MIBADO-479445 format. One record per residue (C-alpha): residue number from 1; x, y, z; residue in one letter. Coordinates in steps of 0.1 Angstrom, whole numbers, m for minus. Each point is the difference from the previous one (the first is absolute). Last residue first. Layout:
<pases>
PASE,ropa,x,y,z,nutor
PASE,NUM,X,Y,Z,A $
...
</pases>
This chain:
<pases>
PASE,ropa,x,y,z,nutor
PASE,63,m44,m127,308,L $
PASE,62,26,21,13,I $
PASE,61,20,m22,22,N $
PASE,60,m1,m30,m26,K $
PASE,59,11,26,m26,E $
PASE,58,33,5,18,S $
PASE,57,11,27,22,I $
PASE,56,37,m1,10,N $
PASE,55,10,25,m28,R $
PASE,54,m28,24,10,L $
PASE,53,20,12,30,N $
PASE,52,m25,21,18,V $
PASE,51,10,36,6,N $
PASE,50,m33,13,m12,A $
PASE,49,m13,0,37,D $
PASE,48,m34,19,4,P $
PASE,47,m10,m8,m37,L $
PASE,46,m16,27,m20,I $
PASE,45,29,22,0,K $
PASE,44,m2,7,m37,T $
PASE,43,37,m1,m5,H $
PASE,42,4,m30,21,H $
PASE,41,m26,m19,m21,W $
PASE,40,17,9,m32,C $
PASE,39,34,m9,11,N $
PASE,38,m11,m34,11,H $
PASE,37,m18,m6,m33,I $
PASE,36,33,10,m18,I $
PASE,35,19,m22,23,E $
PASE,34,m20,m30,m10,A $
PASE,33,10,3,m35,D $
PASE,32,m26,5,m26,V $
PASE,31,7,m19,m32,E $
PASE,30,m27,m26,8,E $
PASE,29,m25,26,1,W $
PASE,28,9,12,m36,A $
PASE,27,m4,m36,m13,Q $
PASE,26,m33,m4,18,I $
PASE,25,m12,32,m13,I $
PASE,24,8,m8,m35,Y $
PASE,23,m16,m34,1,R $
PASE,22,m32,15,14,I $
PASE,21,0,26,m29,A $
PASE,20,4,m28,m24,Q $
PASE,19,m30,m21,15,L $
PASE,18,m21,32,0,V $
PASE,17,4,8,m36,D $
PASE,16,22,27,m14,M $
PASE,15,m3,25,m29,R $
PASE,14,23,24,m13,L $
PASE,13,m12,29,m23,D $
PASE,12,3,26,29,E $
PASE,11,37,m7,4,A $
PASE,10,4,15,m35,R $
PASE,9,28,m13,m23,N $
PASE,8,34,15,m4,G $
PASE,7,23,m29,2,T $
PASE,6,3,5,39,E $
PASE,5,m37,m4,4,V $
PASE,4,0,m36,m17,Y $
PASE,3,34,m8,18,Q $
PASE,2,m17,6,33,L $
PASE,1,m28,m23,m7,M $
</pases>
């Protein structure tokens, strides 16, 4: 899709179905590092203690 736009085509002309969108979202989410999430939560000050070491948290603890 990026190549399509970079070659001078209009992004408005692109069409995507729901399954393709879900696949893009999954791919993007897998590329997000735990440290990025930690920094976002720390920056928003939503959590009372953002000094949690996320490297020790496994999916078993979260789910």
